[in-house]
Every structure is written in C-alpha cells, then in structure tokens.
N, C-alpha and C positions, 0 to 999 in steps of 0.2 A: 114363452118368452125368456129374454133372456138378461141378467144384469151386467155391465160393466163399471170398472171404475178406474177412471184417467185423472196420473199427476198432471195438473196443467201449473206451464213456468210462461211469466212475463204478463202475469195481468197490474194494471195498476191500479185500478178502482174498482167499484162495485158496478159499474156502465162496460167494464170491461167482462163481470161477468154473465150478464146480460146479454153480451152482445155475443159471448158463446154459447151459451146458453139458446138463441134464436139460432145459431148456424147448424148444433146436434139436433135441434129438432129440425131441422130441414134433411135430416139425414132421411130414405124410406125408410119407414116398418117401427121408426121411431114413437114409442107410445108415451114416455117420461123422459126428459130431458133436465138436470138443476146441477148449478156449477155453483160452490160455495166459494166466494174469495175470500173468508175466515181459515177455510183450509185449506184452498187452492187445489182443490180437486170437483172432479166433475163423477156425476152418476148416471147411467142410462139406461133406459130399460125399454127392451127393441125386438123386434122379429127376425132371429137369425138364420131367415129364408132369405132374409131384404138385404139385410148387412152384415159386415162384419168387423171388427176394431179396429182395420186398416183404414176405414173409410171415414172414423168420426177422427181418429189419429189428421187424416188430411183436412179434414172437414178446420177442425181448429187451426192448423197450421197456413191455412187459405186467409185465413184473420189475421195472421201477423203474430199470432203465439205459438208457443209447441206445447206437444203433446207425451205422456208418456205410460205403458204400461204397469212401468214397476213403484206400483202406490208403499212400498216399503216404509217402516216409520224410521229405519237407515238413511236411504233414502232423501225424507222430508228432512230428515234432524240439518242433512248436511246441506239442501237448499238453503233451509231456514239459516243456520251459521251463513253461509256464503253471504245470503242476505243482507246480513245484520252488518256483516265487515263490511260492506261494500259500502251501506249509508252510512256507518261509521266515521270508517272513511272520508269521505263526501260533505261531512258534517263540517268533520275538523278542517277541511280546506275551504270551507265557506265560510267558516269563521273564521279563521284567518286574513280570510282577504277581504269580509264584508264589512266587520267590524272595524278597521283604519279604515274603510273609504264611507262610512257614515260617519265619524269624526270628521273627518277632511269633507265630504262633499256638503255636510249641515252646517257645519261649525267653522272652518279655517277657510274661510276665503282668500285669505293673501297667501296661499301657502304655494312654496314654491312649485311651479313646472305643476300646479293645480289639476289642468285636465287632464293631462298625460298622465301620471301619477292613477289617477281615477278610471283611465281607461287601463292600466297595466293592470292593477285590483280587481276590475270588474270582468274583465275577460276570461281568465281561467274559473270565475264561478260561471260565467255564460253559460259556457262553452263546452266544459268538462263536468263541472257541479248539475247542469243543466241541462245537459244531454240526453237523460232521460225524458223530461218533459218535451222535446223537440221528436224524438223517438216516439214515443205515445200521441202525440201531435199528429205525428205522420201516419200511425198506426189505425187514428183517430179519422183521417182525412183520406186514406184508404176504403174505409167501411163508409163511406159519409154518414158522417157523424163528428158530433163534437163533445169534448168529457173537457174534467181541471186542468186534464196535459196542454191541450190545445188555449186556454185562459191564459195560463202562466206561460206557456211560450209565447203567446202572441201579446201580450201584456209587456214582457222584460224583455223583449225584442222590439219593441217597439221603442221603450225608454232606452233602451242600448244603443241602438242607431239613429236615434236622434241626437244621442248623444256624441256618437260618432261624426256625423254630419257637422257638429260644432266646432270639430276639430280641423274642421275641412273649410269654417265661414259659414255656411250653409244657417247656421241658429245661433239663439242668442246664449242659451244655457243650457249645462251639461246635468244628465237625469241618468249615470253610470251607479250610484249609488242605492236606488229605486231596485233596479232589477238583484242586485248580487244580494240586499235583504232578504227579499222576498222570498228566493230561490231556497235560500240556505232556514228561511222558518220549515219552509214546505217540506224539506230532507228531515227538519227535525221531529215535522211532525210522521212522516214514513218511518222514520227509526222507533217511535216509542211505539206506532201501531206491530212495526216488526218483533218487538220484543213482545208486547202484548200475544201475537199471533204465536208466537214459538212457545209459548205457556200452555193454549191451549192442548197443542202437539202433544206436551210434556204429560198433561192428563191420564192420555190415553195409552203412553209407552208407559206412565208408573202402576198402569190395572194390570197389564198386561206383566209387568213384571211380577207381581203378588204370585203370578203360579210358578211352582219349584221349576227348575231344569233337571231334574233328576227324578226316580220313584223308585223302591225297595222291592221286589216285584219278588215272590216265590216260583221258582223253579224247580220244579219237583220238590225235594226239601230242604232246596237252600238258596237264599236272600241272593238276590242278583241287584246288582243299580242300575240302571238303565234309562237314556232321555225318557222324558214324560210324550215325546212324540211316539214313543214306541211301544207304549202301554195300550195294550188291546182292551176290547169289552171284557169283562169276568175274569181279566188278570185278579191274582189274590194280593194284595200292596199292605207293605207294613209299614206304620205311622209309630215312633217314640217319639217320647214326650220333649216338647223343644221346639218338634218338624214344622212345616207346613204338609198339610193334605194335599196331595200333588193332584187329583182329579175326582169328580165326583161318585158316591157309591154311597154301597151299603154294610154296616159294621156284622161280620161273622166271627168273631174272636176279641173279648175284651170289653173292659167300659175306661170311660176316659171323662174329661170336658173338656169340650173345645170354644176358644176364644175364637164366636164367630161376629164381632164389632164389625171387624171391616165389610163386610159382608151385612149381615142383617140390622146395623147401626144399635141394637142391643148391647150396655156394658153389660151384662151378668151371663156368663158364660152356659152354653149348653152344654147339658148332661146326656152321654151318649152312652148307648149298650148295644149287646148285640140287637139286630133286625132294625138298629136306628139308619137314617141318613147320614152321611158328612159331604161338606162341599170344599170342593178343589181352591185351594188358597188360606184355608182359616189354618187356626193354632192348634196344637193336641199341649193340652197345659200339662198333664200326667200321666195316665198310664199308658201304655200301649196297644194299639189294636191295628187287628190284621183287616182291611175290607174288601169285597168285590168290589171291582168296579164299574159301574152304569152309566158314567157321562164322561167320555172323552174330547178332545179334541176343541171342535166349536157347540159341542155337545152340555160344555159344562157351564153352571151358574155365573162363573167368575167370564166365559167368555161370551155368552148371553148378554151379561152386562155391558161389557166391553163392545159388543157390537152395537147395542143399545145407543151409547155413549155416541157411538159412529153418527148411525143414523141420524138420531134427536141433530145435532149437529149438522148434520147435511142437508136434513128437512127444513132447517132454518130460512126463513125470506131475507134476501138481502137486504139491506135499506139503503134503497137509494139514496145518494144525500143530494141536499136540497140544490146545491152549488150545481154537480152535475146535470140535474135535470135541467135548470131554465140554464145552461151553458149551451145547450144545443140549439136553443133559440136564440141566444143573445149574439151569442160570438159572431155566427154569419152576418146577424144584422149589423153590429158594430160592422162589421169590417165593408160591409155595404151602404153604411151610410159613412165610412170614411173615406170611399172609391168617389160617391157621389158628390160630398165636397170637394174633393180634387177636384172633379171632374166641372163640376159647378161654376166654381168659383175662376177655374182655366177659361171658360166657355160662354158663361151665362154673364159674370162678375167681371170678367177680361180682365182681373186680377196678371199676378205677375206668377211665376213658377214659386216663389220663393214664399209668398204671402198663399199660394194654394197650399203648399209645400208645411208652413204651418199651424193653418186649419186642422189641414188632416191626420197631421199627426198628434194635435189638442186632443182632433177624437179620440186616439189609439192612446192617448196618453190617462186621458182623463176616464177612458174605460178601463184603464189596465184595473184586474182585479185583484189588483191587494186587499180592498175591505171583506171582499168578496170572498177572496183565498182565507183569509186570516179569521173572519164571522164565525166560524165552526172549530179550527184549530186554537186561536184564543180561549175560547170559552170552554171547553174542556180540557188545556189545561189547567184554568185557573179554578172548575168545576173539581176538579180530580185533584189539584193540590189540596183545597180546602176540604173535600173527601178525606184527603191522606193524613191533614193533622187531626182531622176528628176520628182515623184509624176504622175508615170506609173506604175502603179500596175497588175503586172503579176500573173494571179494565177496556174500558172504549168508548168508544161513540156511539157504538150500538145500545152498547148498558141506558145511559142517558139519555137516546131517544123514544128506549123502549116505558123506563120509567115512568113520565106521567101518562100513558095510557093504561096503566096497569088500575086494574079494578078488581081482581081477588088474588087473594093470597094463602097459598097452603102452606103451613107451617108441619114439617117434621114433628112428632115427638120428643123421643129421646136425642141429649143433647143439643136440644134446640130450643124447646120452651121451657123444657127438665135440665136439670144439671149433669145426667147421662150419668152419674154415680149413687147407687145405694146408699141412703142413711136410716138412723134409726128414728121413726120419727112418736111412737108411741110406744110407752112399756107400763105393765101392771106388774103388782106381784101381791103376791097373796095375803090376805091379812095376819099380822103377827110374824111373816115373814123379815126376817134379819135383810134389810137390803143391799145393804152395805157386802156382806158376806155372799147375798147370791149372787151380786155382779162379780166380785174375785172369783166366784169357780165359774162363770159363765166365762170371764175373758180367760181364765185357764182352759177352757174346754175346746173354745169357738180359735184360741192361738194356734192350736196345734192342726186346724182345720184351713184348707186352701179355700174354700167355697168364697165369693165374696161378701157373701149374704153376710157369712162368720166373720169377713174383714168389717163389714158395716156394724156390728155386733163388738169388734175388741174396739175400735175407733170412738166410740160413743163412753166404752169404759173407759179407756185412757184419757177422755175429756173428764172425768171424772175423779181422775189419780187417782183410781184404785188398783194395787198390786193384784198380778194374777192370783190365783190358789194354786197349789201342786196336785197335777191331776193323775193320777195312773191308771193303767191298765186302759188304755185310750183306743175309741176303736172308732173308725169315720165308714155309717152305713150306704153305700151308693144312692144317692137320688131320698134318704129319706131323712139322716142327720149324723148326730155325734151322740159319743157314751165315754164315760170315766169314770173312773172314781177319787174321791178327795173324803181322807178322815173315815175309811171302812166304808162311809156310805157311797151308792151308784145313782149319777143325775144323766140327764140324755136332755137333748134340744135337737130338734126338730121341726118337719111340717107337719100340718095338722091329722093330715091322711095315716102318716105313720103314728103318732099317739093313738089314734082309733083302732088302728092295727093293734096294739100293746093295752088297748082295755082302759086306759086312761078316761075317765070323764068328765068332756068339758062339757055338759049343760049350764054351770053354773057361770061359765066364761060366753056364752054361744052367743049371749046381745054384742057384747063388744066386739067378736073375732066378726061376726057380722056387720057391725057399721065399720071398722079399720078395713076390711075387703071391699064393702060397697064402696070406700074412698079411692081403691086402687092400690091397698096395700098388699104386701106380703106377710102372713102371718106365722109365726115363729112358737113354738112351745116349752117352755122349761119345767121340768120335772125331775121328780126323785120318785123310785118303786113307781107306784100309779098314782100320786099325789101330785097335782100341779102345782108348782112353786112360782110359776109367773107367763105372762106371754109378752113378744114383743113382735112390733110390726113395724116392717124394712119397707122403705119407697123410693122410687127415684124423683123427688121433690123438684115443687116449681121453681122456674130460674125467679132470681126478685123482680126483674122488672117486667116477668112474662105478663100479668094481669092488665098490667098499666099501658104495655106495648098494644095488645088488644085493645084496650080500651079507646086508647089514639085513633087505633086504625078503623074502627068502626067507626067514630067523630069524624072520619076524612071519609066516609062512605063506601069502604072496601070490604068485599064478601071474604069471610073469614073460614078457613078448614084446617082440620089436625087430619094429618095421616097418620097411621102406626100400625104394626103387628100385634098389635094384643088385643084380646076377647075385646067383643061391647061395652062389655061393662066396666072392665078397668077404664078404656077409651073414654067412656062416655063420665069417670068421672074425673078425671084428669082437665077433660076440657072444660064440665064445668067449673072448676076452681080457677081456670083460665079467661074461662068467661065468654068459649070459642060451642058454637052452637052445632055446626056443622062436622060431623067425623068418617072419616073413611077408616073402619077396623078391619082386623085380619087380612092386613093388606100387607102378600108376598114383595118381595124384595126388588122381586126382575116387574111385580106388577105396577108398580108408583109412577112411572112414565106413562102406565097406561092409564090409571085416573088422572092424571093432568093432563092427557090427551083429552081426557071423555069431555072435561071443563071445557078444553076449548074449543071442541065440536058443538058448545052450547053459542057460543060469539062471544067469552068473555077472552080479556087480558091477563095470563094466570102467571104470576111471581112465584114462585117456590123458593124454599129457604130449609135449608139440611145443613148436614155436618158429616155424613159416613158415605162411605164408597159407595152405599146401594142407593146414594142418594141421585150420587152421578148422573146416571141417564134421565132422573127427574129434574135434574137441573140442568141437564142442558136440554129438553124436550120444552120445559116452561118456555114461555116468552122471555122473562127473564128470571135469571138461576143467580141466587142469593148464598153465599156459604159463610157457613161460619166459622171465622178464626182460628176456634177452641177444637175444629174438628180435624178430620183427616187431610191430608195434603191431597189426596185426589178430588176431594168435593170442594176444596179452597180453589184448586186449580179449573175444575169443570163449572164453577159458579163465574157469572159475570161479573157481581158482586163479592166482595169478601169482609165478613165484619171481621175485624180483628182481635176486634176486645169479648167476642164471642157473645156479645149484649142484644138481645133480640130488640131492645128498644132503639138501636140505632137502624133499623129497618123505616122506621118510622122518617128517622133523618134523612135516612137513602134517600126514599121516596120526595121528601120535600127539596133536597138539592137538585135530584134527578129534574125534579118541575123547575127550579129556578136555572138552571143553564138550558134549557131547551129555551126557556123565557129568551135566556139572552142571546143562542142561537138565530133565533127569530127575528130578536128585534136587530140585532147585526146585519142580518139579510135583510131587514126590511130599508134598512138605512142607508146598505152601499146601494143598493137599488134606485133609495129614493137620490143620491148620490150621483147616480149615472142616469137616470129619466131627466131630471133637471141638468144637468151639466153638460150632456152632449148635445142639446139641441145649440147652448153657448158657446161651446166650443167651437161648432162647426160655423159659427159666423152668423148666425140666424138673426141677433138684434145689433148686427154690423149696418146693415143699410139705416137702420132706422135711428140708432143712437150712437154711435160710430164706436162699442165697445166688442173690442175682440178677447176670447180672450187665449190668451199667448200658452206657451207649453209652459212657460215658470209658471203660471195661475192655475193654469190644468194641472202641473204636478203638485204644487201645495192644494191644491181642493181633491186630490186623490188622495195627499196624507194625510189630509184634515179626514178623510171618509175612515181612514185608519186607526188613527187615532181613538175619533168618535167609536168604533165599535172595541177595539183595546180597552180602553175607558168604560165601557158599557159593561166588559167582561168583567171587567178587576171590581166589578160591584159586587159581584158573586161573594166577596169575602164578608159581608155583611149579612151575609144570611141567617135569618134566624131561624136555628135550630129549638126541636121540642127538649126541656129538660123530663128527667125521670121525676115520678112524683113520689 
C-alpha cells in the first residue's frame, strides 16, 4: 500500500471535506482517505497497482475543486497569505457598503432616492463580495447537495431580487440591507477562521526551523561545513558551545551539558559524555563535542515529532457544522414550499401574480438563514472575546465544540503543573555550623558553576542577602559537583554518589535524605574534608494553583492523569502533592501522543495540557490541545486553546466557557429553526383563508430580523458567565 498527500484548494466549509473524501474513496484500490479542512490537505492510502496520483487529482477536480502534489510549507504559506489578503479586501469593501446601507435602510426612511441609493450600495456586496457563496452554491448543486453557501446565496438573493422588484413596482418594501449585512458578517467569520488556520501551519514550520541548516563535519582531519541534507550515517560531527546539534548521534569525544528543554520539556540541562546520545535541535551549552551521526533526515527525533504533529492533525475528525447538516434538507424543502406556495395560489387560490409572488417571496425571506448563519459565529465571537479578556485564547469553533465533551484531562508535569524551574526547597546545616558563613561559601562556589542546580542555590542565597565568599582553586567535576578553597580550607558541593565515592559518611543524614528524595527532590551535599556541613534539596515545585485546579476538575467529574519522563517514585510524589492519582511515568518525548491515543481507544474524550515542543504531538493528537502561554511558541501554536497566564487553573475556566458557548450555539440554532417552523406556514398564507391574515415580506423581514436579534442577544449573555476563582 502506498500513501499519498495532496494539497486541496477551493474548500469552503467542512462539508466540502466530506464530499472530497467520498470522491477519493470511490477511486479503485483506496484503503483509506481523509481530507482535513483545517490543513487543506488530503491523505490517501491505496494500492498503487490499481490507482495513481493523477486519478486522485482528477477525482478532486471533477467535484469542482483543485488538487496538487506540492504540499510544501512554502506553497501552503503562499495560499494562506493569498486567502487572507482576499478575505480582508472583501471584508473592507463589504463594510464600506453594508454599514451605510444598514443605517439608511433601518433608520432614514425619508432619505432622498432611498431605494436607488440602497440598490447602489447593496449590489457590489451581493455580487462581488458574495460571489464566493454563489460559486459554492453552484458547486454544491453540481454535487447534488446543499451547504451554508447555498443558504446564504439563496437567502440574500431572495431579499435582493425582491428589493429589485420593488423598484419596478412589484413590491411594497425593499430588503437591500439584509443581504449586504449578512454577507459581510459571514466574510468576517471566514477571515477570522483563515487567520487561525495560518497559525496551525506555522507551528509545523517552526518545528522544522529548529533543525540547523548546516553541520560541521570531519572530512579526514579537516572540519568542513556542509548542508544538513548532505550528512550521512556515521559522519563525525563537531558542535561547539552555543550551537545547535544538527542531527541525532552518539558522542565519541568531549563532554558537555545540552539544553534539551525544547525536546524533552525538562528545564534542567542534560549532562553528556562519551557514549551518550544527542538529539538534533538541542543546544550545546558549554564544552565542544564530537559525535557520530546515527539519525538523519526523517529518522531524527525532531523529524519524528514533526511527523507526529502532522499525523495527529490530519487524523482529527472534521466537525460537521450543525447548520451544514440541516441545510442539506432545509434548503430543498424551503425551495419546494416556495414553489408550491406560488403554484398553489395561482391555481387553487385563483390569485393574482402579485399575490402569489408576495407569498412565495415571503417564504424565502422568512427562511433567509440570517439567524441560522449567525447562531454559531456570534456565539463563537462573544465566547472567544470573553475568553481573551480572561487570558484564555480559543482558536476556533472546533475547540469550543469539543470542550463540553471532554471527560479526561492529561497534564504534562514540567512547566504545566510545576514551575519548570528548579528551586531550593529544604536546607539543613550541621549543629554549631555558622549558617551565614556556610551560605556565603556555598554562593561563592556555585556562582562559578553554570549548572542550573547551582543557579537555584545562588538565587536562594541571594534572597538571604548574603554576599559570596572568595573562592580559590575552583574546579568543576562533570556529573559530580564542584570544589574550591576558602581561607585555606577545601569545600565541595555535589551529589550523593560523589560524596560516597569520597568516603564521606551520610549515615546521620540518611533519613532526611530519603524523605526529601521520596518527595521527588534532588539532594546535594555541602562538605569540607570528610565532614558534612549541610544538605540542600532542590526541586521543580508545584504551581500555587495546581492542587486547587485538580480538585476543581475532580469536582467536575473529570478523570485526571499526569505524564512525565521522571522515574516512577518522583512522578508519584509530585502527583500526590497535586492530588493526582493516575500517572504515566518514564514516558519518552515521542511517546506522549501514543499515551493520549491509548486513552482515546478506551472511548475517552481527552484534553492534553502542556507547554513544551515535545508536547506538540500530544497536543495535536488529543481531542483538545491546551497549551500554556508560558511555554514554547510551538506548543502554543499546536494547541487548540492557549492559557496566556500559564496558570493551570484556567483549564477549569476554559472548560466552563466552552460548555456555556456550546449551549448558546444550540439555543441559537433552536430558536432559528423555531422561527422558520412557525413562520414559513404563515408566510405561505396558510391562515389567510380562515383569518384573512397574510404575512407580507415586510413582516417576514421583521420576523427574520427579530430571529437574528434574539440569537445575537442570547449569545451576548455569555459575558455574564461565572468563572471559578482560585482558592
């Protein structure tokens, strides 16, 4: 089986993606086909003996869309930029014409040449700005279906052409401003959606940008700079301090510390020596190293993470808009009712042409999908606006539609429920030890070290406003600790294993050390000669709101998991502090998405909360990706929701806002349909033979406007959503 990826152009809504998917599935030999409206790409798995690339491109073209084998990020950026530019131009033109039309049509009844001025204002909006809806409706008609484009084109056309009829004396009132305003509002929604989609593609591009473009390779005895694409397996590569590692490999010479936070999410640099592995895209902090390339091209950890992000995004189910679902039935029914109304009054009712025309147009006007079209975008605009005020950025309707269904939440540990920066949590000094003097010496020693744990100690001592002691003969021992002399005495600070190698007894401190380690802390020993002067515990501490957040989520009946690369004991200790029972420990960066998928296969709707690049695949794989604003740009752009404050408690408020917004969307849809169900029969003249009541287009237009006002007013109630306050 062969896999093919195509770039699709011309999709207007999620129903387009469904239509193209069905077309691709009909090509012989296709095992699986998926079209992602968000990424504008199609992925097909097929038997190359039965089909080829051209057959799939032709299948797409027959449906009225275009397809290309060029799926490069550059082409995608060009398409996104062109789409946004065109929508922006149309939005400006629509606003310039629709706003004065609204004012004149609704309020200035005595305006000179009112109908002709409104005709002049509405016509450019109807046929220039709204041309894409006509094209979309035509495409839907060709494919024997209907969509939101059909509804918009039909409703605005009914209002427009009836208004044109009034200029010729066939009607009593005009509705030019109705179509102009509706088209402009829909264009605004499409513009905001296009902006969000561009951010999604930027996430993958930035992931790719992490990998250096050049590598310093040993050719014989000379160092030669070559493009990374020319690196081959087993090449010896030199990386100097401050440079990024170009590909994956194993160190053959030298030792250093690597900042792997962009890959692993862990803030503490990893110490590397001969025989250790290095990951492409990580940053070399101090020593020069030489390593042998073991993973190049698509086989690097970073490349696999990029692929996982793309796969997860591509496999996400496209959420079919409720309005699109009902429009396939609603639009044909309305057209049939309008035709039946016209024919019925002309034949059975023996009415005049004007009477039959008024009733049939009334049906179309009252069925104009203003309320139906406004229900979702208005609620989304208000909901996202309220969220932005609270520091919760919601990227689109998909996230809002998913939030209310979430029953399981997976938190990454570092930088999400913890601070992401090591801090001194406990200090113990030997009896009769001068604490101020000890801290002064500690600061003097650690200020000469570049290790992040040393930085944590320095910051702790600085907070005590204690100046550093003068240190001589300083020496840093890789992976062990540091030594130095002060006032002719030698001092050392390092890990427990090194102290045991130095024959320094820790028997008296054993219980304290074990307690701190069971709490997930890193313990260091301060000694002089063979005497222990003190012990220091450093840990990545919980964020202040973490425990309260977990408690709130449990109260909301959510199942909570924590995922981390830490060992089981450390992971359990941190989880217990936060009130989390379920833990995934010893998880490699590229495995996080697999654990999310594992929960999904159990039928759970999973939200993933993270902040590192290593979290990007999991953020994309989850039903809902929630990125901490304090994390990396990549995670932020990969997430469906961004918590700008970096506060985990905003997860609670995001879920509350999502649920409230979805409720408003459903309520808006309900009332829009109620207006149509009750209004269409009356507009068709069903009550006229019995009561003499006839719903004129003017009243029909008023009812339609009322339905829109009610939907918008209901959506505005989202501003009163009550958020949970931190305890």
